[in-house]
C-alpha positions as CSV (number, residue, x, y, z in Angstrom):
1,X,0.0,0.0,0.0
2,X,1.1,3.5,-0.7
3,X,1.5,6.0,2.1
4,X,-0.9,8.8,2.0
5,X,-0.1,10.3,5.4
6,X,0.7,14.0,5.7
7,X,4.2,15.1,6.7
8,X,3.0,15.8,10.3
9,X,1.8,12.2,10.5
10,X,5.2,10.9,9.6
11,X,6.9,12.0,12.9
12,X,5.3,10.1,15.8
13,X,7.6,7.7,17.7
14,X,7.2,4.0,17.0
15,X,5.6,3.4,20.5
16,X,2.6,5.5,19.2
17,X,2.3,3.2,16.2
18,X,2.2,-0.1,18.0
19,X,-1.5,-0.1,18.9
20,X,-2.5,-0.1,15.2
21,X,0.0,-2.7,13.9
22,X,-1.7,-6.0,12.9
23,X,-0.1,-7.7,15.8
24,X,-0.4,-7.3,19.6
25,X,1.7,-4.9,21.7
26,X,3.8,-7.8,23.1
27,X,4.5,-9.1,19.6
28,X,5.4,-5.6,18.4
29,X,7.8,-5.3,21.3
30,X,9.5,-8.5,20.3
31,X,9.8,-7.3,16.6
32,X,11.5,-4.0,17.5
33,X,13.5,-5.3,20.4
34,X,11.8,-3.1,23.0
35,X,14.1,-0.2,22.1
36,X,13.0,3.3,23.1
37,X,14.5,5.7,20.5
38,X,13.8,8.8,22.5
39,X,16.3,7.8,25.2
40,X,19.0,6.6,22.8
41,X,21.9,8.7,21.5
42,X,21.7,10.0,17.9
43,X,24.1,7.3,16.6
44,X,22.4,4.4,18.3
45,X,18.9,5.9,17.6
46,X,19.5,6.5,13.9
47,X,20.9,3.0,13.3
48,X,18.1,1.4,15.3
49,X,15.5,3.3,13.2
50,X,17.2,2.1,10.1
51,X,17.0,-1.5,11.3
52,X,13.4,-0.9,12.2
53,X,12.7,0.3,8.7
54,X,14.3,-3.0,7.4
55,X,11.9,-5.0,9.5
56,X,8.9,-3.0,8.3
57,X,10.1,-3.6,4.8
58,X,10.1,-7.3,5.3
59,X,6.7,-7.2,6.9
60,X,5.2,-5.2,4.1
61,X,4.3,-2.1,6.1
62,X,5.5,0.6,3.7
63,X,4.0,3.6,5.5
64,X,5.8,2.5,8.7
65,X,9.0,1.9,6.7
66,X,8.7,5.5,5.3
67,X,8.2,6.9,8.8
68,X,11.2,5.1,10.2
69,X,13.5,6.2,7.3
70,X,12.4,9.8,7.7
71,X,13.1,9.7,11.5
72,X,16.5,8.0,10.9
73,X,17.4,10.7,8.5
74,X,16.4,13.5,10.9
75,X,18.3,11.9,13.8
76,X,21.4,11.2,11.7
77,X,21.5,14.6,10.2
78,X,21.4,16.2,13.6
79,X,24.9,14.9,14.4
80,X,26.3,14.1,10.9
81,X,28.6,17.1,11.0
82,X,30.6,15.6,13.8
83,X,30.3,11.9,12.9
84,X,31.1,10.7,9.3
85,X,29.4,7.3,10.2
86,X,26.1,9.1,10.8
87,X,26.5,10.9,7.5
88,X,26.6,7.4,5.9
89,X,23.5,6.4,7.8
90,X,21.7,9.4,6.6
91,X,22.8,8.7,3.0
92,X,21.7,5.1,3.2
93,X,18.3,6.0,4.6
94,X,17.8,8.5,1.9
95,X,18.6,6.0,-0.8
96,X,16.3,3.4,0.7
97,X,13.6,6.0,0.9
98,X,14.1,7.0,-2.8
99,X,13.8,3.3,-3.8
100,X,10.5,3.0,-1.8
101,X,9.1,6.1,-3.4
102,X,10.2,4.9,-6.9
103,X,8.4,1.6,-6.3
104,X,5.3,3.4,-5.3
105,X,5.4,5.5,-8.5
106,X,6.4,8.7,-6.7
107,X,9.2,9.4,-9.0
108,X,9.3,13.2,-8.5
109,X,9.7,12.8,-4.8
110,X,12.4,10.1,-5.3
111,X,14.3,12.3,-7.8
112,X,14.4,15.2,-5.4
113,X,16.2,13.0,-2.9
114,X,18.5,11.5,-5.5
115,X,19.4,14.9,-7.0
116,X,20.3,16.2,-3.6
117,X,22.8,13.3,-3.2
118,X,24.3,14.0,-6.6
119,X,22.8,11.2,-8.7
120,X,22.2,11.9,-12.3
121,X,20.8,8.6,-13.7
122,X,18.7,5.8,-12.5
123,X,16.7,2.8,-13.7
124,X,13.5,3.9,-15.4
125,X,10.1,4.2,-13.8
126,X,8.9,1.2,-15.9
127,X,11.7,-1.0,-14.5
128,X,11.3,0.1,-10.8
129,X,7.5,0.0,-10.8
130,X,7.3,-3.4,-12.5
131,X,4.4,-4.5,-10.3
132,X,2.4,-1.4,-10.8
133,X,3.1,-1.3,-14.6
134,X,2.2,-4.9,-15.1
135,X,5.7,-5.5,-16.6
136,X,5.8,-9.1,-15.2
137,X,3.5,-10.1,-18.0
138,X,3.2,-8.7,-21.5
139,X,-0.2,-7.8,-22.8
140,X,0.2,-5.4,-25.7
141,X,0.4,-7.1,-29.1
142,X,3.2,-4.8,-30.3
143,X,5.3,-5.7,-27.2
144,X,4.8,-9.4,-27.9
145,X,6.1,-8.8,-31.4
146,X,9.0,-6.7,-30.1
147,X,10.1,-9.5,-27.7
148,X,9.6,-12.1,-30.4
149,X,11.9,-10.2,-32.6
150,X,14.5,-9.9,-29.8
151,X,14.2,-13.6,-29.1
152,X,14.8,-14.3,-32.8
153,X,17.9,-12.2,-32.5
154,X,19.0,-14.6,-29.7
155,X,19.7,-11.8,-27.2
156,X,17.2,-12.8,-24.5
157,X,14.9,-15.9,-24.4
158,X,12.8,-17.6,-21.7
159,X,11.0,-20.9,-21.6
160,X,8.7,-22.6,-19.1
161,X,8.7,-26.3,-18.1
162,X,12.4,-26.6,-18.8
163,X,13.0,-28.7,-15.7
164,X,11.4,-32.2,-15.5
165,X,9.1,-32.4,-12.5
166,X,11.0,-35.2,-10.7
167,X,14.3,-33.5,-11.0
168,X,12.7,-30.3,-9.8
169,X,11.2,-32.1,-6.8
170,X,14.5,-33.6,-5.8
171,X,16.4,-30.4,-6.1
172,X,13.9,-28.6,-4.0
173,X,14.0,-31.2,-1.3
174,X,17.8,-31.0,-1.1
175,X,18.2,-27.2,-1.4
176,X,15.0,-25.4,-0.3
177,X,15.9,-25.1,3.4
178,X,18.4,-22.4,4.2
179,X,20.1,-24.8,6.6
180,X,20.5,-27.5,4.0
181,X,24.1,-29.0,3.8
182,X,24.8,-27.3,0.5
183,X,24.3,-23.8,2.0
184,X,25.7,-24.5,5.4
185,X,28.9,-26.1,4.1
186,X,29.5,-23.2,1.7
187,X,28.9,-20.6,4.5
188,X,26.0,-19.2,2.5
189,X,25.0,-16.3,2.4
190,X,28.0,-15.1,4.2
191,X,30.0,-16.3,1.2
192,X,28.3,-16.3,-2.2
193,X,31.3,-16.1,-4.5
194,X,31.8,-19.7,-5.5
195,X,31.0,-21.9,-8.5
196,X,31.7,-25.3,-9.9
197,X,32.9,-26.3,-13.4
198,X,31.4,-29.3,-15.2
199,X,33.1,-30.9,-18.2
200,X,30.2,-31.4,-20.6
201,X,31.9,-34.5,-22.1
202,X,32.2,-36.2,-18.7
203,X,29.6,-38.3,-16.8
204,X,27.6,-36.3,-14.3
205,X,28.5,-36.7,-10.6
206,X,25.4,-35.1,-9.2
207,X,21.8,-34.1,-9.9
208,X,22.7,-30.6,-11.0
209,X,25.1,-31.8,-13.7
210,X,22.5,-34.3,-14.9
211,X,20.1,-31.4,-15.3
212,X,22.7,-29.4,-17.1
213,X,23.1,-32.1,-19.7
214,X,19.3,-32.2,-20.1
215,X,19.1,-28.5,-20.6
216,X,21.9,-28.2,-23.2
217,X,19.8,-29.3,-26.2
218,X,17.2,-26.7,-25.2
219,X,19.8,-24.0,-25.0
220,X,21.3,-25.1,-28.4
221,X,17.9,-24.6,-30.1
222,X,18.1,-20.9,-29.3
223,X,21.9,-20.4,-29.2
224,X,23.5,-22.8,-31.6
225,X,27.0,-21.8,-30.6
226,X,26.4,-23.6,-27.3
227,X,26.8,-26.9,-29.2
228,X,30.5,-26.1,-29.1
229,X,30.6,-25.5,-25.4
230,X,33.1,-27.6,-23.5
231,X,32.2,-26.6,-19.9
232,X,29.3,-25.4,-17.9
233,X,29.9,-23.3,-14.8
234,X,27.2,-23.5,-12.2
235,X,26.2,-21.8,-9.0
236,X,23.1,-21.3,-6.9
237,X,21.2,-18.9,-4.7
238,X,18.6,-19.3,-1.9
239,X,17.1,-16.0,-0.8
240,X,14.2,-15.1,1.4
241,X,12.0,-12.0,1.9
242,X,14.6,-10.5,4.2
243,X,16.9,-10.3,1.2
244,X,14.6,-8.0,-0.7
245,X,17.4,-5.9,-2.2
246,X,17.7,-8.3,-5.1
247,X,21.2,-8.6,-6.7
248,X,23.2,-5.8,-8.1
249,X,23.8,-5.3,-11.8
250,X,26.9,-7.2,-13.0
251,X,28.6,-9.0,-15.8
252,X,29.2,-12.7,-15.8
253,X,32.8,-13.6,-16.7
254,X,35.9,-15.5,-15.7
255,X,37.7,-13.2,-13.4
256,X,40.9,-15.3,-13.6
257,X,41.2,-15.0,-17.4
258,X,41.0,-12.4,-20.2
259,X,41.0,-12.5,-23.9
260,X,42.1,-10.0,-26.5
261,X,39.5,-11.1,-29.1
262,X,36.5,-9.0,-29.7
263,X,33.7,-8.5,-28.9
264,X,34.7,-9.3,-25.3
265,X,36.6,-6.0,-24.6
266,X,39.4,-8.1,-23.1
267,X,37.0,-10.1,-20.8
268,X,36.3,-13.8,-21.1
269,X,32.5,-14.2,-21.0
270,X,30.3,-17.3,-21.2
271,X,28.7,-17.7,-24.6
272,X,25.3,-17.8,-22.9
273,X,24.2,-17.3,-19.3
274,X,21.2,-19.1,-17.9
275,X,19.0,-18.6,-14.9
276,X,16.9,-21.7,-13.9
277,X,14.2,-20.9,-11.4
278,X,13.5,-23.7,-9.0
279,X,10.9,-21.9,-6.9
280,X,8.1,-19.4,-7.4
281,X,7.8,-16.7,-4.7
282,X,4.4,-14.9,-4.7
283,X,4.5,-11.4,-6.3
284,X,4.0,-9.8,-2.8
285,X,7.2,-11.5,-1.5
286,X,10.4,-9.5,-1.1
287,X,12.2,-12.4,-2.8
288,X,10.1,-12.1,-6.0
289,X,11.9,-9.4,-7.8
290,X,12.3,-10.1,-11.5
291,X,15.6,-10.7,-13.3
292,X,16.5,-7.7,-15.4
293,X,18.7,-8.1,-18.5
294,X,19.9,-4.9,-20.0
295,X,20.9,-4.6,-23.7
296,X,24.3,-3.2,-22.5
297,X,27.8,-4.6,-22.7
298,X,31.0,-3.5,-21.1
299,X,32.4,-0.4,-22.7
300,X,29.3,0.1,-24.8
301,X,26.6,2.8,-24.7
302,X,23.9,2.8,-22.0
303,X,21.2,0.3,-22.7
304,X,18.2,1.8,-24.6
305,X,16.0,-1.0,-23.2
306,X,16.0,-4.0,-21.0
307,X,14.0,-7.2,-20.3
308,X,12.3,-8.5,-17.2
309,X,11.6,-12.1,-16.4
310,X,9.6,-13.1,-13.3
311,X,10.6,-16.2,-11.3
312,X,8.4,-19.2,-12.0
313,X,9.1,-22.8,-11.0
314,X,10.8,-24.7,-13.8
315,X,11.4,-21.6,-16.0
316,X,14.7,-21.0,-17.7
317,X,16.0,-17.6,-18.8
318,X,18.8,-17.5,-21.4
319,X,20.7,-14.4,-22.6
320,X,23.9,-13.4,-24.3
321,X,26.7,-13.8,-21.7
322,X,28.1,-10.4,-22.3
323,X,25.0,-8.5,-21.1
324,X,24.6,-6.5,-17.9
325,X,22.0,-8.0,-15.6
326,X,20.8,-8.4,-12.0
327,X,17.8,-8.9,-9.9
328,X,15.5,-6.0,-9.0
329,X,14.6,-5.4,-5.4
330,X,11.4,-7.1,-4.3
331,X,8.5,-5.1,-3.2
332,X,7.6,-5.6,0.5
333,X,5.7,-8.8,1.2
334,X,2.1,-8.4,2.2
335,X,0.8,-8.7,5.7
336,X,-1.0,-11.9,4.6
337,X,2.5,-13.6,4.5
338,X,3.3,-12.8,8.1
339,X,2.9,-15.5,10.8
340,X,1.5,-14.9,14.3
341,X,4.9,-14.1,15.7
342,X,5.1,-11.0,13.5
343,X,8.0,-12.5,11.4
344,X,7.7,-13.5,7.8
345,X,6.9,-17.2,7.5
346,X,9.6,-19.3,5.9
347,X,7.3,-22.0,4.8
348,X,7.7,-23.0,1.2
349,X,4.1,-23.7,0.9
350,X,2.9,-20.4,2.2
351,X,0.4,-19.2,-0.3
352,X,-1.9,-21.2,-2.6
353,X,-3.6,-19.4,-5.5
354,X,-5.5,-20.4,-8.5
355,X,-3.2,-20.3,-11.5
356,X,-4.0,-20.4,-15.1
357,X,-1.2,-18.1,-16.4
358,X,0.9,-18.8,-19.4
359,X,-1.7,-21.3,-20.8
360,X,-0.8,-24.0,-18.2
361,X,-4.4,-24.7,-17.3
362,X,-6.4,-24.0,-14.2
363,X,-5.5,-25.6,-10.9
364,X,-4.2,-25.0,-7.5
365,X,-0.6,-23.8,-7.5
366,X,1.5,-23.4,-4.3
367,X,3.9,-20.5,-4.2
368,X,7.2,-20.4,-2.3
369,X,8.5,-17.7,-0.1
370,X,12.1,-18.3,-0.8
371,X,13.8,-17.7,-4.2
372,X,15.8,-20.7,-5.2
373,X,17.8,-20.4,-8.5
374,X,20.4,-22.3,-10.4
375,X,22.7,-20.3,-12.7
376,X,24.7,-21.8,-15.6
377,X,27.4,-20.2,-17.7
378,X,28.0,-22.1,-21.0
379,X,31.6,-21.7,-21.9
380,X,33.2,-21.9,-25.4
381,X,36.2,-19.9,-24.2
382,X,39.0,-21.7,-22.4
383,X,38.4,-22.0,-18.7
384,X,40.9,-23.2,-16.1
385,X,39.5,-25.7,-13.7
386,X,40.5,-25.0,-10.2
387,X,40.9,-27.3,-7.3
388,X,37.9,-28.4,-5.2
389,X,36.8,-26.5,-2.1
390,X,39.0,-26.9,1.0
391,X,37.9,-27.1,4.6
392,X,40.6,-25.1,6.5
393,X,40.1,-24.6,10.2
394,X,36.4,-25.5,10.0
395,X,35.8,-22.9,7.3
396,X,35.4,-23.5,3.6
397,X,37.9,-22.0,1.2
398,X,35.9,-21.2,-1.9
399,X,36.4,-19.7,-5.3
400,X,35.0,-19.9,-8.9
401,X,35.2,-22.9,-11.3
402,X,36.0,-25.4,-8.6
403,X,36.0,-29.1,-9.0
404,X,33.1,-30.9,-7.2
405,X,34.4,-32.8,-4.2
406,X,35.1,-36.5,-4.8
407,X,32.4,-39.0,-3.7
408,X,34.7,-40.4,-1.0
409,X,35.6,-37.0,0.5
410,X,34.1,-37.1,4.0
411,X,34.8,-33.4,4.5
412,X,31.6,-32.6,2.5
413,X,28.1,-34.0,2.9
414,X,26.3,-31.9,0.4
415,X,27.1,-34.1,-2.6
416,X,25.2,-37.0,-1.0
417,X,22.1,-34.8,-0.9
418,X,22.3,-34.3,-4.7
419,X,23.1,-37.8,-5.8
420,X,22.6,-38.4,-9.6
421,X,19.5,-40.3,-10.6
422,X,21.4,-42.4,-13.1
423,X,19.2,-44.5,-15.4
424,X,16.1,-43.1,-13.7
425,X,17.1,-39.6,-14.8
426,X,16.8,-40.6,-18.5
427,X,13.2,-41.8,-17.9
428,X,12.3,-38.8,-15.9
429,X,13.7,-36.3,-18.3
430,X,12.4,-38.0,-21.4
431,X,8.9,-38.8,-20.0
432,X,6.2,-38.3,-22.6
433,X,3.9,-37.1,-19.9
434,X,6.0,-34.1,-19.1
435,X,4.8,-30.8,-20.7
436,X,7.0,-29.7,-23.6
437,X,9.0,-26.5,-22.9
438,X,7.2,-23.5,-24.2
439,X,8.2,-19.8,-24.6
440,X,7.7,-17.8,-21.4
441,X,6.8,-14.1,-21.1
442,X,9.7,-11.7,-21.4
443,X,8.8,-8.1,-20.7
444,X,10.4,-5.2,-22.6
445,X,11.4,-2.1,-20.6
446,X,11.9,1.0,-22.6
447,X,13.7,3.2,-21.7
448,X,15.9,1.2,-19.4
449,X,17.6,4.3,-17.8
450,X,16.4,7.8,-17.3
451,X,17.9,11.0,-16.0
452,X,17.3,12.1,-12.4
453,X,15.2,15.3,-12.7
454,X,16.5,18.0,-10.4
455,X,13.9,19.4,-8.1
456,X,12.7,22.9,-8.8
457,X,13.6,25.7,-6.3
458,X,11.6,25.2,-3.1
459,X,10.2,21.9,-4.4
460,X,11.4,18.8,-2.6
461,X,10.0,15.7,-0.8
462,X,7.9,17.1,2.0
463,X,8.9,14.4,4.5
464,X,12.5,15.7,4.7
465,X,12.9,19.3,5.9
466,X,16.6,19.9,5.1
467,X,18.7,19.0,2.1
468,X,21.7,16.7,2.7
469,X,24.9,18.3,3.9
470,X,28.1,18.0,1.9
471,X,29.2,15.3,4.3
472,X,26.1,13.3,3.7
473,X,26.6,13.7,0.0
474,X,30.1,12.3,0.3
475,X,28.7,9.4,2.3
476,X,26.5,8.3,-0.6
477,X,28.1,5.6,-2.7
478,X,28.6,6.1,-6.5
479,X,27.1,2.7,-7.4
480,X,24.0,2.9,-5.2
481,X,21.5,0.1,-4.4
482,X,23.3,-2.4,-6.7
483,X,23.4,0.0,-9.6
484,X,19.8,1.3,-9.5
485,X,21.1,4.9,-9.0
486,X,24.2,6.2,-10.7
487,X,26.2,9.4,-10.7
488,X,26.9,9.0,-14.4
489,X,26.3,6.5,-17.2
490,X,29.8,5.0,-16.9
491,X,29.4,4.0,-13.2
492,X,28.4,0.4,-13.9
493,X,31.7,-0.1,-15.8
494,X,33.7,1.6,-13.1
495,X,32.1,-0.7,-10.5
496,X,33.1,-3.6,-12.8
497,X,36.7,-2.4,-12.6
498,X,36.6,-2.2,-8.8
499,X,35.3,-5.8,-8.7
500,X,38.0,-7.0,-11.0
501,X,40.8,-5.3,-9.0
502,X,39.4,-7.0,-5.9
503,X,39.3,-10.4,-7.6
504,X,42.7,-10.2,-9.4
505,X,44.6,-7.7,-7.4
506,X,45.8,-6.3,-10.7
507,X,45.0,-3.0,-12.4
508,X,44.1,-3.8,-16.1
509,X,44.9,-1.5,-18.9
510,X,42.5,1.4,-19.0
511,X,40.8,2.8,-22.1
512,X,38.5,5.7,-22.7
513,X,34.8,4.9,-22.9
514,X,32.4,7.8,-23.3
515,X,35.1,10.1,-22.2
516,X,35.7,8.3,-18.9
517,X,38.8,6.2,-18.1
518,X,37.6,2.7,-17.3
519,X,39.2,-0.7,-17.6
520,X,38.6,-2.8,-20.6
521,X,39.1,-5.9,-18.5
522,X,36.3,-5.7,-15.9
523,X,33.8,-7.8,-14.1
524,X,31.0,-7.1,-11.6
525,X,30.7,-10.0,-9.2
526,X,32.3,-12.5,-11.5
527,X,30.0,-15.5,-11.8
528,X,28.8,-15.3,-8.3
529,X,25.4,-13.8,-8.9
530,X,22.2,-14.1,-10.8
């Protein structure tokens, strides 16, 4: 719900809000830890208010989130001149407030906040209001034709029912729980930069590799060059409503190698990147943000348009491995998804709805609250296989393109939870009863980017009385909210350079792109993200 309260209504302390929350006073006290903000110092109070806004976001109470962010800004600004850390708190709260306003369609209010922090570009209204604009499903005939043309050009394509039902069931059993061995032994989500490399000419050692072999012919139908792929790099994510920020814009690549051959700009990219959705969060869940693929490659011009694909169980998204992409922040989950304790339920069978979308017939379909995805990079470029993960001092030592632990390695239990199906896999994957894969909706977003409109004199978001101080402006990151807000159009590539320097520890040769010195060898997040 959008907040329609007046500025005066945005100021009461949280204690005054508790009687109207859809939980009891005792429950509300547990949610907010019983903290009294009036008695706390500015530093503690501002940070606690920011944490409070985070909880409101997860619970889906957008008006309360807005109030807490405004109060955090006011409290941090009061002492920001003598505390740089509070300036960063103020900047963070402003950015989160701008995102909330963008998602509510209040772009002028959001732009007034962003302009005050020095941002000049952001993702477009159509991208950030994807729920309000209906961008998760295409309806206009001309948009269908536009996407069909793009799919014919092999840039972006999605299909439903790509994963056989039995394989999907087994993967979900092994991976759905955040405490499952695969996540626990990889220290996830504390560590999310790891991947495995599968030789496509070898026999599969686990269920994921069996699925990859099943998917390859489907990928080749749309991207024939994948027939020449020698390896498939794979990694996974498991995110809940509390991880509503999505995943920042990035390029998939091999951060340990580079190439001088065009069109890679010196970076070794997979020929094709794939996202395989193993769960289906409801649209109201914070984990349900769509994947955004921008028609933008490293060193090239800013994308004129992008494409959104919503998560759906068994769906596979394919796109050119050189394209900039990420996951948009989810909108706050609805109060209906909150259990009696006031915390978002983690049940994977939370919400049942009648579903007849995409021509799959009418029936009862159960949604998931967690977002479970498998990512695959199909490599035709040489890729160095690296050693398997090591357990050093009780902690895993992880990197990209690792070798899967041997079956007899007792240091790791997760491979036993993903045992290959063997002969049963062929029957399950070739079953004539399984629905044939069919094209899935891909939503065109045009424009992909838009300029931040500077506020007119005396016109600003009414909830914040004072503009940010220079110290607060300095505390605002250049690549904000995972690349949603930028100081200029080249910032995504500069962030890629910073990621590469972190991964390699080497400064690549710089080149001029759009008048700005950036590296031609760059990567954002390597292959660690969706």
